[in-house]
Structure formats: C-alpha cells, structure tokens
C-alpha positions in Angstrom: -9.2 9.2 4.9 -8.1 12.8 4.4 -4.4 12.5 4.7 -1.5 10.7 2.9 0.3 7.8 4.6 3.9 8.2 3.5 6.3 5.4 2.5 8.4 6.2 5.6 5.3 5.6 7.8 4.7 2.3 6.0 8.2 0.9 6.0 7.9 -0.8 9.4 4.8 -2.8 8.4 5.1 -6.4 7.2 3.9 -7.6 3.8 0.8 -9.0 5.4 0.0 -5.8 7.2 0.5 -3.8 4.0 -1.8 -6.0 2.1 -4.4 -5.8 4.9 -4.2 -2.0 4.9 -4.5 -1.9 1.1 -7.6 -4.1 1.2 -9.1 -2.2 4.1 -8.8 1.1 2.2 -10.2 -0.3 -1.0 -13.1 -1.8 1.0 -13.8 1.5 2.7 -13.9 3.2 -0.7 -16.2 0.6 -2.1 -18.5 0.9 0.9 -18.8 4.7 0.2 -19.4 4.0 -3.5 -16.1 5.7 -4.5 -13.1 4.8 -6.6 -9.5 5.5 -6.0 -9.6 8.1 -8.7 -12.3 10.0 -6.7 -9.9 10.5 -3.8 -6.4 11.8 -4.8 -5.0 11.5 -1.3 -6.1 7.9 -1.1 -4.6 7.3 -4.5 -1.2 8.5 -3.3 -1.5 6.4 -0.2 -2.4 3.3 -2.3 0.6 4.0 -4.5 2.9 4.3 -1.5 1.6 1.0 -0.1 2.2 -0.7 -3.4 5.7 0.8 -3.7 6.7 -0.3 -0.2 5.3 -3.8 -0.8 7.2 -4.1 -4.0 10.4 -3.0 -2.4 10.0 -5.5 0.5 9.4 -8.3 -2.0 12.4 -7.3 -4.1 14.6 -7.3 -1.0 13.3 -10.7 0.0 14.2 -12.3 -3.4 17.8 -13.3 -3.7 19.0 -14.9 -6.9 20.7 -18.3 -6.6 24.5 -18.2 -6.2 26.6 -20.6 -8.3 
C-alpha cells in the first residue's frame, strides 16, 4: 500500500469491515516481513481505521436513562 486511506473514506464501512481491513493490512505487512513502523503511510492508515472504529463504537454506546 503506498497511499493513505482517510477517515472520510472509511466512515461508510461497518465495524466488521473496518476490523477486516485492519487485519488484512497487518497480515500483508507480516507476509512481507515488515512492521507498521516500517511503513509510515500504512501507520497513518491503521491509525485512521482505529479512530473511525472507536468513534463508531462510542456512538453505539448509549448510557442508561433513569
């Protein structure tokens, strides 16, 4: 991967799709014997995936109303 996937591009994906994308990227890096720190663009993309995933999870959680 030689480009950054932005948060806006990830926003339409579901949590399951985001997790799958994350694991696919990490698996590809592992297959090439690389780490996230070896690829700064991939590192930014991973951070974007985790940010969007966290935001989706936070929006889903609603505290109980009394």
